C-alpha positions, 0 to 999 in steps of 0.5 A: 648926689641923691636924685628924687624920683618922686614927682611933684603935684604939678607934673603929676597933673600935667602927666594926668592931663596928657593920659586923659587927652591921649584916652580921648584921642584913642576913643574918638579915633575909634569911634571915626573908624567905626563910622567910616565902616557903618553900614548905613554910609553907601556912597563916598558923599555920605561918607564925608557927610558923616565925617564932617558932621561928627567933626563939627559936633565935637568942635575940635579941629585937631580930630581931623588929624585922626582921620586915617584916609587908607581906611576911607580908601579901602572902604570905597575900593571894597565897595566899588563906589565912585569918586566925589567931584570936586566941586562938591567940596567948593560948594560944601558949607563945612569949609566955612566952619572948620577951614576945610580940615577934612575937605582938604584931606579928601581933595589931596587924594586922587583915589577919592576925588575926581577933577575932571567934570562938574557935578549934576544937580537937580532943583527939587523946589525953591525956598522963599521963606522959613515958614514955607520950608517948615510948612512943606517939609515938616508940617504937612505931607508933600510930593516934589517932581523933579528931573536933572539938567540935560547934561546928566546921563539920567536927564531923561528920567523923572524922580518923585521926592515924597514927604510924610509930615511929622503928624502933630509934631511927632517925630516918629511919623516924619519920612523922606523917600524918593522914587523913579517915575516910568512914563509906561510899562517896560520889561524888567531886564530893560530898566536901568538901575537906579542912581544914587542920589544925595539931598541938601539945602542950597543956601548962599550957594553953599550945600547943607547935606541932610544925610545925617539930619534924621527926624525933625523936632519942634517944641510943644507949640509946633512953631520952633523947629530944628532938624539935625544941625539946622535951626529953623527959628529965633533964640536959644535952641530947644530944650529937651523937656520942651519937645514933643518926643517919639512914642518911646520918649525919644527923638530919633535924630542921627545927629544934633550938635549941642547947638544947632549951628545953622540958623535960617532966614530965608527972607534975606537971601536968594536962590535958596533951594532943596537940591539933589546930587547925582552920585557917580 
């Protein structure tokens, strides 16, 4: 019998498709590992945000299979970071979007997650409407004082969040920074180290971290605003040719999904807040 070694067109197409998928996943895994080792990430909370936000941007749940948890553990131990509190994952909005694919991986690792205590959360400000949030966070410079609850080891310290507005909608001018306030002069040797704080929007009692939102953007009317994966207006996302761009002709957002997936209408829900999470 003569056996032909020539493949059919269908088989070629199928094999080429498999090769493309393999290459796509190889590239995705390389990007994921680079992300895990990014110098911009300074604690495990930010790392989880980075992985899940990138995961959400791709929209491919299979990418969670590419996560090598040993690389995460290695970075955590090298940097001597504290573990993530388990209740952080229960409150995290991504569970509802990607069925907890990444959070389940973290929760299954005792080296990364502490299940003993509840987290300490400070409320920075209440949010009563979308307009209020846009006005107080994007359109004008602002300052918010906040303290942690009595259960926190830093409950006796006061902090200030400082917002520098997007002047005339220019994304380059926007900035957020925080500082600790001291009520009296103290010796440098006696000042306790600064805590690590993690900021988020709390909506429907779910947390929407802002670690990777970068700069907010608006259209040329300054009425329609977006911030990372958030959309603060009705209708379609803002097209780039309708945006107010930075001085270099770009917008310095760290992450923007092909469509902002979280659309806010603060009028219809209660207990919306800008909050701060104390990182161990």
